[in-house]
N, C-alpha and C positions, 0 to 999 in steps of 0.2 A: 305551524309550530302549536305543541300541545296549550303551550302559555306564552302568550308575547306581553312586552311592553313596547311600542312605540311611538314616532312624534313628542317624546316627550314625558310621557307618561310613566307611571309608577307600578310597580306589583309587585305585593308577597305573597310569595307562594308557600307552604308549612304543611309538615306531612300529607300528601301529592303521590298518588303515585302515575306516572306516562308511559304510556304502553303505547308504540308504534306510530309513530309520528316523526314529519319528517326532521323537527330537532323539539328535545322537550319544550325545554327556554329558552326563549330569543327573548335578547336586549339588542334594539336597531336604533341608531340614531342617539339624542340627546337621551335614553332611557334611563331610568333604571329598577335595578331587582333585589328585592330580598329571598333568598331562597333558604329553608329548613327542612332538616329529617324526609327528605322525600328522596324517591327515587324514579328514574326513568330506563327504560328498559326497552330494548330493539328499535330505535329510530334509525331511520337512513339517508341521516346526515350527523350534525356535532348533538351532545344530548345537553350542553348548554352552550349556546353560545353569544358571545358579544361580541357588535362591532359598530363602528362607526361612531364612537365617544358614545356610546353605551358605559353605565356601570354597574355592576354584580356585588353584590356577597351572597357568598352560601357557605351553608355548614351541617353537617348528616347526608351530604350528599351520596348515593349507592347507583352508580349508572354501571347499567350490563348491558352489553352486547351494543354499541352505538357500532352501525356499519361502515360509517366512516369513521370518526376522530370523538373523544369522550367531548372535550371541553375547543374550544374555539376563540382567541382572544386575539382583534384584528383590527387596523386603520389605529391613527393617529387617537390620542383621548381613550378609547377603550380601554380598560382594566374592569380586571377580577380580580378577589381576597377570596381564594378558596381554603377550605379549611374541618379536619377530623371525616376526610372522603375516601372513598374508593372507588376506584374504576377498573373494571375487567373486561375481555375480551374485546376491545375496541380494535378496530380490519386495520384501523391505519396508528396515527398517534391518539394517544389517551388525553394528551395537553398538547396545542399546539396556540403560542402565538409569536406573530408576525407580522410585518408595516406598520411597527410602531404603538402594539399592545402593550401594556404592564400585566403582569402575572403575578401573585405574590399566592403563595401554596403554604401551609402547614399540616404535619398530622395528614399525611397523604399514604395511601396504600394502591399501588397503580400495579394489575397481574397481567399476563397471558397478550400483550399485545404487541403490532409489531413493532411500533415506535413509545418509547417510555413518553419520556417527555420533550419535544420540542421547541425550540427557540429561533426565529432567525427575521435577518433585519435590522438594518439599523435603525435605531428610536427604540428597539425591541427590549426590555424589559425584565429578567425574572428575580426571586427573589424566593430560596425556599429554605423549609426546616423542617426536618425529620420528615424527609418523603422515602418509600420504600417500595423499589421495583423488583418483580423478579417474571422470568417467564417471556423478557421484549428481547427480540434481537438486538435495539442501543435501547439503552437504558434513561442518556440523556447527549440529544445532541444541539447545541450550538453554534450558528454561522451565520456566514454572512454579516457581520455589524453587530452583533445581539450581545448582550451583557446581561451576567448571572452571576446571582450569589448563591451559593449555596452550603447549610450545615448541615451535616447527621444525613445524609444520604446515602442508602445501605440497599446494592444493589447485588442481586441473586441471579446467577445463571445465563443465558443468553450466547448472544455473538460477543457483545462493545459494553461498557459500562461505559464513561463518556468518553466524545467525542468534540472538539471544538476545533471550530476549521471554517475556514476564507478572510478575508478582510477586514481586521477591525472585531473579530469576536473574541470573546475576552471570559475568563471564567473565572472565581475563585471558588474551590474548593475546601470545605474544613472539616474536620470531625467526622470523617467519613469511610465506609466499608464497603 
């Protein structure tokens, strides 16, 4: 990773540019991170990875051309709060929370990705406010027991706006277009 917090560590990242790394910022295990005003581009995996009980808060993040995913939050206890950020040109999903991860996002711009936002698996939760997705095949996908509350989602272009599928998948969508 360009920057990582591991084994209970804490990292603060501010005004940094990370390029050509496996993961731009990785928060592993019971670790934490605060990321602000940082650009991450051309990563081979996730630009921001929060896994196995890690927690991160990020704002002013600009993610460009992640080879796989922009942001990944996975496993129980893992949580990410992302605000005032942009993600563009992700090969797969711009944002993905799975396997019990928790994602809170506000004032996000997502452009030109295969999949805008994906939430999957039981105990995976998402709360979104003020998210704009354009140029994605599917803008928002909630599946297999995940639950999401979405306010002010703007989706433009692409093949499908919102898909909710699989047992237990639930979405509450308000004030959206």
